[in-house]
N, C-alpha and C positions, 0 to 999 in steps of 0.2 A: 361535467365529470369526464375524465379521460380514462379509458380502459387500457391499462399498461401491463405488458408481460416482460419480466426480466428473466432471461435464460442464461445460466452459467454452468460451465462444465468442469469447474475446479475439482481436483482430486483430494483436496484438504482445505480446511478453513484457513483463509489467509486474507491478505489485504483486499483483493478483488471482491471476495465474499462479504467482507465488512462494508465495503462501499455499496454493494447491492442492498445489504440490510439497511443502511442509513438512507439510501435513496427510496427504498420501498416504504419505510416508516414515514419519511418526510412527505412523500407523495400522498400516502394514505391520509395523513393528518390534514392535508390541504384539500381533502374531499374527493380524491381520485380512487378508482378501483385498481388494485395492483395484485398480480400473481407472480410467484417465483417458481421456476423450474430449475432443478439442480440434478447433478449426476448421482445415480445410485452408488457408484463406487466411492464417491467423495465422503459420504457419511455426514454431509452438511445439513441435510433436511431437519434433523432434530434441533440443531443450533438455530436455524432460521425460525423454526416454530417457537422456540423459547424466546427469541428476541422480538418476534413480530406478532405473536399472539394469534388468536383465532380469526381475526378479521382478514387475514391474508391467506389465500390458497397457496399451499406449498406442495409441489408435485415432484416426485423422483422419476427420472427417465434414464434409460441406458446411456444416451449421449455418447455413442461410440464412434462411428465413422459413417461414410456415405452409403453403407449397406445396412444401416440400422433403420429398418422399415418402421418400427414402432415410433421412434423419435421423429422420423420424417412425417409420418401421418399426423402426429401431434402438431408439428409446425404448420402443416398444411391447414389444419383446423384453426390454429392460432392466427394465421394471416387473415382469416375471415372474421374471427371473433373480436380481436383486439384492435384498438386505434393505433397503438404503438407497440412494436415488438423490439425490445432492446436486448441486443446480444452481447455477451461477455465471453471472451476467450474463443479459441479457434474451432473447437468441435461444434459448438452451437452454430457458428457461421457456416461450416461445411454442410451441416444437416439442413439448416434453414434454406440454404441455396438450392438444394435439391427440391424442396417444397416450392420454392419460388419458380423453379423451371416448369412446374406443372400448374401454375396459378396465373391469373390475369396479370398482365404487365404492371398495372398501376399499384399492385400490392407492394412492390419493392420500395415504394416511396414512404411506406409506414415503418420500414425497418431501419434501425440505427445500430451501428456497431460501437462498442466501447473499447478503446485501446488503452490497456493498463501498463504497457511497457514497450520495450524496443525489440520485441521478438516476433511480431506479427508477420506471417508469411503472406505476401501479396496474392498468391494463387488461391488462397482461401477466401479472399474478399472481392473477387472479380464481379460478383453478382450485386455488390452494394455500392452506394454512392454517397453515404452519409456516415460520419464518424465523430464520436466524442473522444478527445485526447486528454490525458490527465496532466499534461504539461506542455509547454511550448516546445520543449525538446522532443517529446513524442510526436507532437504535431508536425514538426519539421521532418521527422523520420517518415511518417505516414504520407506526407505530401510528396516526398522524394520517391518512395517505393510504390505509392498508389496515387498517381497524379489525377486519376479520375474521381477521387474521393473529395467531397465537400467536408470540411472539418470545423469543429468548434473546440476550443480549449476550455475545459472545466477542471479546475484543481480539486483534488480530493479534499474532504473536510473532516473535521473532528468536533467532538463535543467539548468545547472549551470549559464549560462549567464543571464538567466531570473532573477535569484536571485540578480544579480548585478544591473539590470535595474529597479527592482521593487521599488515602493515608499510605505511608511507606509499606512496601511488601516485606522488607527486611528490618530487623531491629537495628538500632543505632550501632555504628561501628566504634563508638567511643571517639578516640582521637584520630583514627585513620580516615584519610580522604578516599573517595571511591570514584573511579572512572567506569562508566557503563556503556555497553553496546547491546542493543536488542535487535537481532536479525537472524534470518535463516542461515545456517552454516553451510554455505555452498560456494562454488567458484565465483570469484569476482566481488565477494562481499568484504574482503580485506581483513578477515580475522587474523590471519598469520602476520600481516603487517602490524596490526595493533599490538599483538603479543610481543613482537620484536621491539616495537617502539616503547612498550611498557617496560621491557627488560632494560632498555637504555636509561631509564630513570634512576637506576641504581638500587641496590639491595637495602641501603640504609634509610631510604625514604619511607615514611609511614603512609602507604597508599595501597589500595586493593584494585584489582581489575575484575569487574562483575560482568559476565557474559550471559545473556539470556537468549534462548532459542535453541533449536536442535537442527539436525540435518546430517547429510552423509559425511561431512568433514569433521564431525565432532570427535571421533576417535583419534583422527590425525592430529587435531588441535590439542587434545588432552595429552597425547604423547609428546608433542612439541613443548608443552608446558613442563613436562617432566624432564626432557632433555635440557631445557634452559634453566633448570633448578628454580622454577617459579611456583612449585606446588605450595599451597597455603596462602599464596598471594594472588592467584588467579582462581576465581570461582565460576564453575559452570552450573547455572541454575536449571538448564534444560528448557523444555517447552514452557512458555509463559502464556497463559490464557489471555486472549486479547482484552478481556474485561479487567485484567490486572496490569495492563501496560502502563497506565499512569502511575500506579503504585510502584512498579519497577523503577520508573524514572524518579519518583520521590525518594528512592532509596540511595541515589547516587548524587555526587557533587558536580561531575562533569560528564557530558555526553560526547561520545566520539563516533563518527561515521566514516570509516575508511573504505567505503564501497567504490569500486572502480567505475561502475556504471549503474544508473538507475533510470527507471521510467518515472517513478514517483515513489514515495514511501510514507505511510501513515506514521511510522515510528518516529521519523524526524519531527513531524508536526507535534506529536505527543511530548517529545523531549522539549521542544520550544515552548509549548503551553505549560510545561512544568517549571518554567523560569530557569532552565539550565543553560550555562555557557556551553558552547558546542565547538568542537574541533572536527573538521571534515576534509576529505579530499575534494579538490576543486573540479569535480565532474560537472557537466553542463546543467544537470537538474539541480544540483546543490547551489551552483552559482545563481540559478534562476529563483529558487525558492528562498534561500537564506538572504540573498540580496543585502549583504553587508552585516547581517545579524549573527554571523559565526566567524570563527577563525578558519580560513581555508588555506590548505597547503597543496603543492603540486602532487598530482596522482602518483603514487608509488614512492614518494620521498619519505622513507621511514624516519630518517634522521630529523627532518623538519617536523614531522608528525610528533615525534618525541619532544622536540624543543618547544613546540606550541603547547603541548600538554603540561610541560614543566612550568612554562610562564604562567599558565592559569593556576596551577597548583600553588605557586609561590606568591600569587598576588590576589588577595581577597577582593580588592576594589575592582580589579579587571574581571574577575568572575562575576561580580555583581553587575557590572556594566553590560557584559555580554548576555547575562541571564535576562536582564531587563529588555535588551534589544530583541532577544529571541521571543519573549512573550509578546511584545508589541507586534512583531511580525506574524506570530501565530494567530493573532486575532483576525487577520485577513483571510484565514482558511477555516471558517466555521462550516459545520454541516448544513446550516440553513442557507448559506450563500450557495453551496454546491447544489442543493435541492432546487432552489429558486432558478438557478441558471439552467439546469436540466429541464425543468418545467417550461421555461421560456423557449428552449429549443423544440420541445414537443409541440408547443402552440404554433411556433413558426413553421414546423413541418406540416402540421394539420391544416394550416391556412393555405398551404400550397398544393394540397391533395384535391 
C-alpha cells in the first residue's frame, strides 16, 4: 500500500480537479491510501467528498502564497507522513517548496508535480525534479522551460462506459442539426471564431449552435450573437456540471473545438467517446490526441472552419465515419490506463528512494 497525498489549489471545479478525483478513486480501489488537500477558496471540498466518499480524507487549506504558514506547516508534516506527495497547480508547488527547504534533502524525491497545461512558471518549480505531463506538447514545454525536470507523459482519462450509458441533456431538436462546443468562455478558446464560422453557414440552413460553459467572455459573446442576428440559432446553456458532460455531447450532432492552444482537455475526449464527428483547429495538442480522428483546419482560419462544418452537415456518411474514428481513438484514453500509468510512476520513484 502506498500513502499518497494529492494537493490542488484550484479556485473552481474544473479539468484538473476532475483528474485528481479520478486518480484518487482509482488509486484507492487498487488498495492505496489517498488524501486530497484543496483550497478553501475554491469550494471544491464538498464535490470531492461527494465523488470520493468517506474512505478518502478531504482537507481544506488556505493555499495562498509563500507566507501562508498554516499550509506550509501542513506540507512539512505531509513530507514525513506520505510516501508520495503529488502536487497540482502552482500554489501547492510554491508552498511545498518552502516546506522542502526546512526538511531533509531526500524528501524532495517523494514529490511529483502534475503539469495540466502550458502556463507553468519555471520559478515555481525549481525545488522539484519530477513531473507528470498531460500531453507530449506539455512535456516539450516543461522540458524546454525546466530542463532539470524528469518527466513522464500520462494522458488524462475518462470513463468510457459512462459515455455509453448517458442520455441526452436536451430534448430532440426535431429536424435541426446541432453543432456543439463545451468549454470555458475565455481568451484563446475560439468561441468568437466558431460563432462567425456558424454565421457563414447561412440563415436558411436548419442548424443550431449549442454552447456550454460560462466565463468572463459570455456577455461579449452574447452581444456578438445579437449583432450578427443569430439570436434563436445560437443557444448559451451556461455552466454544465461535469457529471452532465456526456449528456451535453449526446445532445449534438457535431462537436467543434476552435481553441487556439491547449494543454489537454477532457471535453474533447468526452466528445470522442460520444461517437461525434469533430472539427477542430490544428493546434499541437489536437494533432497529438485526435491523430487523424477529426477534421483539423489551420488555427484562425474561420472560413475553412465553416467549410469543414458544412461538409459534415451535408454528408451523413462522413459524419458516421468520423464519429466511428473518434470513438475508436477515445478508447485509448480510459481512466484505468491513466491510473495504472501514474501508479507505475509512483512505484518507480519509490524504488529509487
